[in-house]
PyMOL Python script that loads the backbone (N, CA, C, O; Angstrom):
from pymol import cmd

cmd.read_pdbstr("""\
ATOM      1  N   UNK A   1       7.623   0.610  70.287  1.00  0.00           N
ATOM      2  CA  UNK A   1       7.661   2.059  70.352  1.00  0.00           C
ATOM      3  C   UNK A   1       6.529   2.636  71.200  1.00  0.00           C
ATOM      4  O   UNK A   1       6.524   3.832  71.492  1.00  0.00           O
ATOM      5  N   UNK A   2       5.586   1.808  71.590  1.00  0.00           N
ATOM      6  CA  UNK A   2       4.506   2.279  72.443  1.00  0.00           C
ATOM      7  C   UNK A   2       5.056   2.779  73.775  1.00  0.00           C
ATOM      8  O   UNK A   2       4.585   3.785  74.305  1.00  0.00           O
ATOM      9  N   UNK A   3       6.064   2.070  74.321  1.00  0.00           N
ATOM     10  CA  UNK A   3       6.660   2.493  75.593  1.00  0.00           C
ATOM     11  C   UNK A   3       7.305   3.860  75.452  1.00  0.00           C
ATOM     12  O   UNK A   3       7.211   4.681  76.365  1.00  0.00           O
ATOM     13  N   UNK A   4       7.947   4.119  74.342  1.00  0.00           N
ATOM     14  CA  UNK A   4       8.591   5.415  74.116  1.00  0.00           C
ATOM     15  C   UNK A   4       7.552   6.536  74.060  1.00  0.00           C
ATOM     16  O   UNK A   4       7.739   7.589  74.669  1.00  0.00           O
ATOM     17  N   UNK A   5       6.472   6.311  73.337  1.00  0.00           N
ATOM     18  CA  UNK A   5       5.419   7.328  73.251  1.00  0.00           C
ATOM     19  C   UNK A   5       4.782   7.585  74.606  1.00  0.00           C
ATOM     20  O   UNK A   5       4.487   8.727  74.958  1.00  0.00           O
ATOM     21  N   UNK A   6       4.573   6.517  75.362  1.00  0.00           N
ATOM     22  CA  UNK A   6       3.992   6.658  76.696  1.00  0.00           C
ATOM     23  C   UNK A   6       4.929   7.437  77.607  1.00  0.00           C
ATOM     24  O   UNK A   6       4.490   8.301  78.366  1.00  0.00           O
ATOM     25  N   UNK A   7       6.226   7.130  77.530  1.00  0.00           N
ATOM     26  CA  UNK A   7       7.199   7.826  78.368  1.00  0.00           C
ATOM     27  C   UNK A   7       7.305   9.300  78.008  1.00  0.00           C
ATOM     28  O   UNK A   7       7.429  10.147  78.892  1.00  0.00           O
ATOM     29  N   UNK A   8       7.257   9.609  76.736  1.00  0.00           N
ATOM     30  CA  UNK A   8       7.309  11.018  76.318  1.00  0.00           C
ATOM     31  C   UNK A   8       6.078  11.762  76.821  1.00  0.00           C
ATOM     32  O   UNK A   8       6.181  12.897  77.286  1.00  0.00           O
ATOM     33  N   UNK A   9       4.921  11.127  76.727  1.00  0.00           N
ATOM     34  CA  UNK A   9       3.709  11.733  77.273  1.00  0.00           C
ATOM     35  C   UNK A   9       3.818  11.931  78.780  1.00  0.00           C
ATOM     36  O   UNK A   9       3.360  12.939  79.318  1.00  0.00           O
ATOM     37  N   UNK A  10       4.430  10.958  79.454  1.00  0.00           N
ATOM     38  CA  UNK A  10       4.637  11.079  80.892  1.00  0.00           C
ATOM     39  C   UNK A  10       5.581  12.211  81.251  1.00  0.00           C
ATOM     40  O   UNK A  10       5.379  12.907  82.246  1.00  0.00           O
ATOM     41  N   UNK A  11       6.619  12.395  80.434  1.00  0.00           N
ATOM     42  CA  UNK A  11       7.545  13.518  80.648  1.00  0.00           C
ATOM     43  C   UNK A  11       6.821  14.856  80.548  1.00  0.00           C
ATOM     44  O   UNK A  11       6.991  15.738  81.390  1.00  0.00           O
ATOM     45  N   UNK A  12       6.027  14.984  79.520  1.00  0.00           N
ATOM     46  CA  UNK A  12       5.306  16.244  79.312  1.00  0.00           C
ATOM     47  C   UNK A  12       4.317  16.492  80.450  1.00  0.00           C
ATOM     48  O   UNK A  12       4.167  17.622  80.915  1.00  0.00           O
ATOM     49  N   UNK A  13       3.651  15.437  80.890  1.00  0.00           N
ATOM     50  CA  UNK A  13       2.697  15.556  81.989  1.00  0.00           C
ATOM     51  C   UNK A  13       3.396  15.941  83.289  1.00  0.00           C
ATOM     52  O   UNK A  13       2.921  16.807  84.023  1.00  0.00           O
ATOM     53  N   UNK A  14       4.523  15.296  83.569  1.00  0.00           N
ATOM     54  CA  UNK A  14       5.270  15.598  84.787  1.00  0.00           C
ATOM     55  C   UNK A  14       5.797  17.031  84.756  1.00  0.00           C
ATOM     56  O   UNK A  14       5.768  17.726  85.772  1.00  0.00           O
ATOM     57  N   UNK A  15       6.273  17.469  83.605  1.00  0.00           N
ATOM     58  CA  UNK A  15       6.773  18.840  83.481  1.00  0.00           C
ATOM     59  C   UNK A  15       5.655  19.854  83.712  1.00  0.00           C
ATOM     60  O   UNK A  15       5.851  20.852  84.406  1.00  0.00           O
ATOM     61  N   UNK A  16       4.492  19.597  83.135  1.00  0.00           N
ATOM     62  CA  UNK A  16       3.356  20.501  83.318  1.00  0.00           C
ATOM     63  C   UNK A  16       2.924  20.529  84.778  1.00  0.00           C
ATOM     64  O   UNK A  16       2.595  21.587  85.314  1.00  0.00           O
ATOM     65  N   UNK A  17       2.926  19.367  85.416  1.00  0.00           N
ATOM     66  CA  UNK A  17       2.543  19.287  86.828  1.00  0.00           C
ATOM     67  C   UNK A  17       3.534  20.063  87.697  1.00  0.00           C
ATOM     68  O   UNK A  17       3.137  20.779  88.615  1.00  0.00           O
ATOM     69  N   UNK A  18       4.813  19.915  87.402  1.00  0.00           N
ATOM     70  CA  UNK A  18       5.833  20.641  88.160  1.00  0.00           C
ATOM     71  C   UNK A  18       5.673  22.150  87.973  1.00  0.00           C
ATOM     72  O   UNK A  18       5.717  22.909  88.941  1.00  0.00           O
ATOM     73  N   UNK A  19       5.487  22.577  86.726  1.00  0.00           N
ATOM     74  CA  UNK A  19       5.336  24.006  86.441  1.00  0.00           C
ATOM     75  C   UNK A  19       4.128  24.595  87.170  1.00  0.00           C
ATOM     76  O   UNK A  19       4.202  25.679  87.749  1.00  0.00           O
ATOM     77  N   UNK A  20       3.032  23.872  87.131  1.00  0.00           N
ATOM     78  CA  UNK A  20       1.807  24.338  87.795  1.00  0.00           C
ATOM     79  C   UNK A  20       2.029  24.453  89.304  1.00  0.00           C
ATOM     80  O   UNK A  20       1.582  25.413  89.931  1.00  0.00           O
ATOM     81  N   UNK A  21       2.715  23.481  89.873  1.00  0.00           N
ATOM     82  CA  UNK A  21       2.981  23.504  91.303  1.00  0.00           C
ATOM     83  C   UNK A  21       3.936  24.636  91.677  1.00  0.00           C
ATOM     84  O   UNK A  21       3.788  25.253  92.733  1.00  0.00           O
ATOM     85  N   UNK A  22       4.911  24.909  90.814  1.00  0.00           N
ATOM     86  CA  UNK A  22       5.848  25.998  91.086  1.00  0.00           C
ATOM     87  C   UNK A  22       5.127  27.345  91.095  1.00  0.00           C
ATOM     88  O   UNK A  22       5.390  28.191  91.950  1.00  0.00           O
ATOM     89  N   UNK A  23       4.231  27.534  90.155  1.00  0.00           N
ATOM     90  CA  UNK A  23       3.451  28.775  90.123  1.00  0.00           C
ATOM     91  C   UNK A  23       2.600  28.889  91.376  1.00  0.00           C
ATOM     92  O   UNK A  23       2.502  29.964  91.969  1.00  0.00           O
ATOM     93  N   UNK A  24       1.981  27.780  91.782  1.00  0.00           N
ATOM     94  CA  UNK A  24       1.146  27.773  92.985  1.00  0.00           C
ATOM     95  C   UNK A  24       1.984  28.072  94.225  1.00  0.00           C
ATOM     96  O   UNK A  24       1.517  28.745  95.144  1.00  0.00           O
ATOM     97  N   UNK A  25       3.208  27.577  94.254  1.00  0.00           N
ATOM     98  CA  UNK A  25       4.088  27.842  95.388  1.00  0.00           C
ATOM     99  C   UNK A  25       4.356  29.342  95.527  1.00  0.00           C
ATOM    100  O   UNK A  25       4.290  29.891  96.627  1.00  0.00           O
ATOM    101  N   UNK A  26       4.654  29.987  94.426  1.00  0.00           N
ATOM    102  CA  UNK A  26       4.912  31.430  94.460  1.00  0.00           C
ATOM    103  C   UNK A  26       3.668  32.179  94.935  1.00  0.00           C
ATOM    104  O   UNK A  26       3.767  33.101  95.744  1.00  0.00           O
ATOM    105  N   UNK A  27       2.511  31.787  94.437  1.00  0.00           N
ATOM    106  CA  UNK A  27       1.267  32.436  94.850  1.00  0.00           C
ATOM    107  C   UNK A  27       0.998  32.216  96.336  1.00  0.00           C
ATOM    108  O   UNK A  27       0.600  33.138  97.049  1.00  0.00           O
ATOM    109  N   UNK A  28       1.223  30.976  96.797  1.00  0.00           N
ATOM    110  CA  UNK A  28       0.980  30.667  98.208  1.00  0.00           C
ATOM    111  C   UNK A  28       1.937  31.421  99.126  1.00  0.00           C
ATOM    112  O   UNK A  28       1.548  31.864 100.206  1.00  0.00           O
ATOM    113  N   UNK A  29       3.196  31.567  98.692  1.00  0.00           N
ATOM    114  CA  UNK A  29       4.162  32.330  99.494  1.00  0.00           C
ATOM    115  C   UNK A  29       3.707  33.784  99.593  1.00  0.00           C
ATOM    116  O   UNK A  29       3.767  34.384 100.666  1.00  0.00           O
ATOM    117  N   UNK A  30       3.257  34.344  98.483  1.00  0.00           N
ATOM    118  CA  UNK A  30       2.807  35.738  98.473  1.00  0.00           C
ATOM    119  C   UNK A  30       1.598  35.950  99.375  1.00  0.00           C
ATOM    120  O   UNK A  30       1.406  37.031  99.932  1.00  0.00           O
ATOM    121  N   UNK A  31       0.784  34.904  99.513  1.00  0.00           N
ATOM    122  CA  UNK A  31      -0.425  34.999 100.334  1.00  0.00           C
ATOM    123  C   UNK A  31      -0.200  34.495 101.759  1.00  0.00           C
ATOM    124  O   UNK A  31      -1.122  34.503 102.574  1.00  0.00           O
ATOM    125  N   UNK A  32       1.018  34.060 102.058  1.00  0.00           N
ATOM    126  CA  UNK A  32       1.321  33.582 103.402  1.00  0.00           C
ATOM    127  C   UNK A  32       0.733  32.222 103.724  1.00  0.00           C
ATOM    128  O   UNK A  32       0.529  31.897 104.893  1.00  0.00           O
ATOM    129  N   UNK A  33       0.457  31.422 102.699  1.00  0.00           N
ATOM    130  CA  UNK A  33      -0.126  30.089 102.911  1.00  0.00           C
ATOM    131  C   UNK A  33       0.966  29.045 103.082  1.00  0.00           C
ATOM    132  O   UNK A  33       2.136  29.278 102.778  1.00  0.00           O
ATOM    133  N   UNK A  34       0.547  27.891 103.578  1.00  0.00           N
ATOM    134  CA  UNK A  34       1.458  26.760 103.753  1.00  0.00           C
ATOM    135  C   UNK A  34       1.879  26.229 102.378  1.00  0.00           C
ATOM    136  O   UNK A  34       1.044  26.065 101.488  1.00  0.00           O
ATOM    137  N   UNK A  35       3.164  25.964 102.213  1.00  0.00           N
ATOM    138  CA  UNK A  35       3.673  25.521 100.908  1.00  0.00           C
ATOM    139  C   UNK A  35       4.173  24.078 100.926  1.00  0.00           C
ATOM    140  O   UNK A  35       4.733  23.608  99.936  1.00  0.00           O
ATOM    141  N   UNK A  36       3.980  23.378 102.027  1.00  0.00           N
ATOM    142  CA  UNK A  36       4.475  22.006 102.134  1.00  0.00           C
ATOM    143  C   UNK A  36       3.852  21.118 101.059  1.00  0.00           C
ATOM    144  O   UNK A  36       4.561  20.350 100.409  1.00  0.00           O
ATOM    145  N   UNK A  37       2.560  21.212 100.867  1.00  0.00           N
ATOM    146  CA  UNK A  37       1.905  20.367  99.858  1.00  0.00           C
ATOM    147  C   UNK A  37       2.391  20.707  98.449  1.00  0.00           C
ATOM    148  O   UNK A  37       2.442  19.836  97.580  1.00  0.00           O
ATOM    149  N   UNK A  38       2.745  21.966  98.226  1.00  0.00           N
ATOM    150  CA  UNK A  38       3.296  22.356  96.927  1.00  0.00           C
ATOM    151  C   UNK A  38       4.633  21.656  96.688  1.00  0.00           C
ATOM    152  O   UNK A  38       4.897  21.163  95.591  1.00  0.00           O
ATOM    153  N   UNK A  39       5.464  21.617  97.714  1.00  0.00           N
ATOM    154  CA  UNK A  39       6.756  20.950  97.583  1.00  0.00           C
ATOM    155  C   UNK A  39       6.588  19.450  97.382  1.00  0.00           C
ATOM    156  O   UNK A  39       7.344  18.836  96.629  1.00  0.00           O
ATOM    157  N   UNK A  40       5.611  18.862  98.044  1.00  0.00           N
ATOM    158  CA  UNK A  40       5.338  17.432  97.854  1.00  0.00           C
ATOM    159  C   UNK A  40       4.926  17.172  96.402  1.00  0.00           C
ATOM    160  O   UNK A  40       5.376  16.202  95.792  1.00  0.00           O
ATOM    161  N   UNK A  41       4.085  18.026  95.858  1.00  0.00           N
ATOM    162  CA  UNK A  41       3.685  17.895  94.452  1.00  0.00           C
ATOM    163  C   UNK A  41       4.895  18.003  93.526  1.00  0.00           C
ATOM    164  O   UNK A  41       5.001  17.261  92.550  1.00  0.00           O
ATOM    165  N   UNK A  42       5.794  18.915  93.829  1.00  0.00           N
ATOM    166  CA  UNK A  42       6.987  19.085  92.997  1.00  0.00           C
ATOM    167  C   UNK A  42       7.898  17.866  93.069  1.00  0.00           C
ATOM    168  O   UNK A  42       8.469  17.456  92.058  1.00  0.00           O
ATOM    169  N   UNK A  43       8.034  17.292  94.249  1.00  0.00           N
ATOM    170  CA  UNK A  43       8.857  16.085  94.399  1.00  0.00           C
ATOM    171  C   UNK A  43       8.232  14.922  93.640  1.00  0.00           C
ATOM    172  O   UNK A  43       8.936  14.158  92.980  1.00  0.00           O
ATOM    173  N   UNK A  44       6.914  14.786  93.731  1.00  0.00           N
ATOM    174  CA  UNK A  44       6.236  13.715  92.998  1.00  0.00           C
ATOM    175  C   UNK A  44       6.374  13.904  91.493  1.00  0.00           C
ATOM    176  O   UNK A  44       6.576  12.936  90.759  1.00  0.00           O
ATOM    177  N   UNK A  45       6.269  15.132  91.037  1.00  0.00           N
ATOM    178  CA  UNK A  45       6.422  15.401  89.605  1.00  0.00           C
ATOM    179  C   UNK A  45       7.844  15.089  89.153  1.00  0.00           C
ATOM    180  O   UNK A  45       8.049  14.522  88.080  1.00  0.00           O
ATOM    181  N   UNK A  46       8.822  15.458  89.970  1.00  0.00           N
ATOM    182  CA  UNK A  46      10.216  15.157  89.632  1.00  0.00           C
ATOM    183  C   UNK A  46      10.446  13.649  89.566  1.00  0.00           C
ATOM    184  O   UNK A  46      11.130  13.158  88.667  1.00  0.00           O
ATOM    185  N   UNK A  47       9.877  12.920  90.517  1.00  0.00           N
ATOM    186  CA  UNK A  47      10.021  11.465  90.530  1.00  0.00           C
ATOM    187  C   UNK A  47       9.384  10.846  89.287  1.00  0.00           C
ATOM    188  O   UNK A  47       9.955   9.936  88.684  1.00  0.00           O
ATOM    189  N   UNK A  48       8.218  11.330  88.908  1.00  0.00           N
ATOM    190  CA  UNK A  48       7.558  10.836  87.693  1.00  0.00           C
ATOM    191  C   UNK A  48       8.405  11.148  86.468  1.00  0.00           C
ATOM    192  O   UNK A  48       8.524  10.317  85.567  1.00  0.00           O
ATOM    193  N   UNK A  49       8.990  12.334  86.429  1.00  0.00           N
ATOM    194  CA  UNK A  49       9.861  12.727  85.314  1.00  0.00           C
ATOM    195  C   UNK A  49      11.054  11.773  85.222  1.00  0.00           C
ATOM    196  O   UNK A  49      11.382  11.281  84.142  1.00  0.00           O
ATOM    197  N   UNK A  50      11.694  11.518  86.361  1.00  0.00           N
ATOM    198  CA  UNK A  50      12.853  10.624  86.391  1.00  0.00           C
ATOM    199  C   UNK A  50      12.483   9.201  85.976  1.00  0.00           C
ATOM    200  O   UNK A  50      13.257   8.532  85.291  1.00  0.00           O
ATOM    201  N   UNK A  51      11.310   8.740  86.388  1.00  0.00           N
ATOM    202  CA  UNK A  51      10.862   7.399  86.010  1.00  0.00           C
ATOM    203  C   UNK A  51      10.668   7.302  84.496  1.00  0.00           C
ATOM    204  O   UNK A  51      11.038   6.304  83.878  1.00  0.00           O
ATOM    205  N   UNK A  52      10.095   8.328  83.916  1.00  0.00           N
ATOM    206  CA  UNK A  52       9.897   8.326  82.469  1.00  0.00           C
ATOM    207  C   UNK A  52      11.213   8.427  81.714  1.00  0.00           C
ATOM    208  O   UNK A  52      11.353   7.850  80.636  1.00  0.00           O
ATOM    209  N   UNK A  53      12.174   9.149  82.261  1.00  0.00           N
ATOM    210  CA  UNK A  53      13.516   9.192  81.660  1.00  0.00           C
ATOM    211  C   UNK A  53      14.124   7.794  81.670  1.00  0.00           C
ATOM    212  O   UNK A  53      14.762   7.386  80.699  1.00  0.00           O
ATOM    213  N   UNK A  54      13.930   7.063  82.758  1.00  0.00           N
ATOM    214  CA  UNK A  54      14.456   5.693  82.849  1.00  0.00           C
ATOM    215  C   UNK A  54      13.832   4.792  81.788  1.00  0.00           C
ATOM    216  O   UNK A  54      14.517   3.955  81.200  1.00  0.00           O
ATOM    217  N   UNK A  55      12.554   4.959  81.546  1.00  0.00           N
ATOM    218  CA  UNK A  55      11.885   4.169  80.505  1.00  0.00           C
ATOM    219  C   UNK A  55      12.487   4.493  79.143  1.00  0.00           C
ATOM    220  O   UNK A  55      12.751   3.590  78.349  1.00  0.00           O
ATOM    221  N   UNK A  56      12.705   5.770  78.870  1.00  0.00           N
ATOM    222  CA  UNK A  56      13.281   6.170  77.586  1.00  0.00           C
ATOM    223  C   UNK A  56      14.683   5.591  77.420  1.00  0.00           C
ATOM    224  O   UNK A  56      15.033   5.113  76.341  1.00  0.00           O
ATOM    225  N   UNK A  57      15.480   5.632  78.474  1.00  0.00           N
ATOM    226  CA  UNK A  57      16.828   5.059  78.409  1.00  0.00           C
ATOM    227  C   UNK A  57      16.766   3.559  78.130  1.00  0.00           C
ATOM    228  O   UNK A  57      17.547   3.041  77.332  1.00  0.00           O
ATOM    229  N   UNK A  58      15.843   2.866  78.782  1.00  0.00           N
ATOM    230  CA  UNK A  58      15.703   1.424  78.578  1.00  0.00           C
ATOM    231  C   UNK A  58      15.267   1.108  77.157  1.00  0.00           C
ATOM    232  O   UNK A  58      15.791   0.179  76.541  1.00  0.00           O
ATOM    233  N   UNK A  59      14.317   1.867  76.631  1.00  0.00           N
ATOM    234  CA  UNK A  59      13.882   1.673  75.245  1.00  0.00           C
ATOM    235  C   UNK A  59      15.052   1.897  74.296  1.00  0.00           C
ATOM    236  O   UNK A  59      15.242   1.138  73.345  1.00  0.00           O
ATOM    237  N   UNK A  60      15.834   2.938  74.556  1.00  0.00           N
ATOM    238  CA  UNK A  60      16.978   3.251  73.715  1.00  0.00           C
ATOM    239  C   UNK A  60      18.015   2.119  73.749  1.00  0.00           C
ATOM    240  O   UNK A  60      18.527   1.712  72.706  1.00  0.00           O
ATOM    241  N   UNK A  61      18.317   1.624  74.930  1.00  0.00           N
ATOM    242  CA  UNK A  61      19.281   0.533  75.063  1.00  0.00           C
ATOM    243  C   UNK A  61      18.781  -0.746  74.374  1.00  0.00           C
ATOM    244  O   UNK A  61      19.537  -1.428  73.681  1.00  0.00           O
ATOM    245  N   UNK A  62      17.511  -1.052  74.575  1.00  0.00           N
ATOM    246  CA  UNK A  62      16.934  -2.254  73.977  1.00  0.00           C
ATOM    247  C   UNK A  62      16.935  -2.160  72.458  1.00  0.00           C
ATOM    248  O   UNK A  62      17.278  -3.122  71.771  1.00  0.00           O
ATOM    249  N   UNK A  63      16.555  -1.017  71.942  1.00  0.00           N
ATOM    250  CA  UNK A  63      16.560  -0.819  70.492  1.00  0.00           C
ATOM    251  C   UNK A  63      17.975  -0.949  69.945  1.00  0.00           C
ATOM    252  O   UNK A  63      18.187  -1.557  68.896  1.00  0.00           O
ATOM    253  N   UNK A  64      18.932  -0.381  70.649  1.00  0.00           N
ATOM    254  CA  UNK A  64      20.324  -0.486  70.222  1.00  0.00           C
ATOM    255  C   UNK A  64      20.805  -1.926  70.186  1.00  0.00           C
ATOM    256  O   UNK A  64      21.497  -2.332  69.252  1.00  0.00           O
ATOM    257  N   UNK A  65      20.441  -2.691  71.193  1.00  0.00           N
ATOM    258  CA  UNK A  65      20.836  -4.105  71.218  1.00  0.00           C
ATOM    259  C   UNK A  65      20.178  -4.890  70.097  1.00  0.00           C
ATOM    260  O   UNK A  65      20.808  -5.749  69.480  1.00  0.00           O
ATOM    261  N   UNK A  66      18.925  -4.601  69.834  1.00  0.00           N
ATOM    262  CA  UNK A  66      18.230  -5.299  68.738  1.00  0.00           C
ATOM    263  C   UNK A  66      18.871  -4.959  67.400  1.00  0.00           C
ATOM    264  O   UNK A  66      19.025  -5.833  66.547  1.00  0.00           O
ATOM    265  N   UNK A  67      19.240  -3.712  67.210  1.00  0.00           N
ATOM    266  CA  UNK A  67      19.894  -3.327  65.950  1.00  0.00           C
ATOM    267  C   UNK A  67      21.278  -3.940  65.845  1.00  0.00           C
ATOM    268  O   UNK A  67      21.704  -4.294  64.746  1.00  0.00           O
ATOM    269  N   UNK A  68      21.991  -4.075  66.950  1.00  0.00           N
ATOM    270  CA  UNK A  68      23.298  -4.718  66.938  1.00  0.00           C
ATOM    271  C   UNK A  68      23.187  -6.195  66.542  1.00  0.00           C
ATOM    272  O   UNK A  68      24.068  -6.726  65.866  1.00  0.00           O
ATOM    273  N   UNK A  69      22.108  -6.853  66.962  1.00  0.00           N
ATOM    274  CA  UNK A  69      21.914  -8.265  66.638  1.00  0.00           C
ATOM    275  C   UNK A  69      21.669  -8.457  65.157  1.00  0.00           C
ATOM    276  O   UNK A  69      22.077  -9.470  64.589  1.00  0.00           O
ATOM    277  N   UNK A  70      21.009  -7.500  64.523  1.00  0.00           N
ATOM    278  CA  UNK A  70      20.708  -7.607  63.105  1.00  0.00           C
ATOM    279  C   UNK A  70      21.936  -7.362  62.248  1.00  0.00           C
ATOM    280  O   UNK A  70      22.019  -7.868  61.129  1.00  0.00           O
ATOM    281  N   UNK A  71      22.880  -6.604  62.749  1.00  0.00           N
ATOM    282  CA  UNK A  71      24.059  -6.225  61.961  1.00  0.00           C
ATOM    283  C   UNK A  71      25.071  -7.330  61.843  1.00  0.00           C
ATOM    284  O   UNK A  71      26.111  -7.150  61.208  1.00  0.00           O
TER     285      UNK A  71
END
""", "prot")
cmd.dss("prot")
cmd.show_as("cartoon", "prot")
cmd.util.cbc("prot")
cmd.orient("prot")
């Protein structure tokens, strides 16, 4: 279950990172600043989110298989 807890923490971290970058993007647009780095941050946060979702799916599948073996 350590992998599940780590993945959930990673999801929350990625979501917070994405939210922070989205707010910064709006501020940068209002100030006429370059937003390319903001978009890169958002893509990286999305990728981290997707990776953590994959870990959760794998933990779920593995747990299901282990429970099936016991039954």
